[in-house]
Each structure stands twice: as C-alpha cells, then as structure tokens.
C-alpha positions, 0 to 999 in steps of 0.5 A, spaced: 560 506 462 562 501 468 561 507 473 553 509 469 550 502 469 552 501 477 549 508 477 543 505 473 543 500 478 543 503 484 536 507 482 533 500 480 535 498 487 532 504 489 526 504 486 524 497 489 527 496 496 521 503 496 515 498 492 516 492 497 516 497 501 509 499 500 503 496 503 496 494 501 490 494 505 483 491 503 476 493 506 473 488 512 467 490 515 469 492 523 477 492 520 481 497 522 489 500 521 495 504 525 499 508 518 500 513 513 502 510 507 500 505 502 493 503 498 487 501 499 483 496 496 474 495 496 473 487 500 474 486 493 481 487 493 486 491 487 482 486 482 476 484 484 468 488 485 465 489 491 459 484 493 452 486 493 448 491 498 456 491 503 454 495 509 462 495 512 465 501 517 472 500 516 478 506 521 484 509 520 489 512 524 496 515 523 502 512 526 505 519 528 500 523 532 498 530 528 
C-alpha cells in the first residue's frame, strides 16, 4: 500500500511540474515570441473578449529552426 501511495504521488508531481512549465501568450500589437509550445490568447486573455476594431500583427517563431 505504501508503494502504491509513492507511485501515485510521483505521478501527480510530474503532472504539476509539466503544467507549471507551460507558457501562455496574449495578443499584443506588434508583439512577438520565440517558442514551440504554449497557449496563445487573443488580447482579452483567457477569460476576456478582445475589443472591437482590433487589427493586430503578432509574430511567432520556433525556438529551434526546422
């Protein structure tokens, strides 16, 4: 039973570490990032809406070419 508990806690720890490493990016006018993963949001963010009439340009480049 003790071994099962250690395994379960280890699995939970791994998921928490992976989720803390995830990046999130919000749209800004003229913004740019160098990344290969993450979550991209409009200018309203995760919980909001973007404003009317926005015409933004945002550049996303890979961190490793190819």
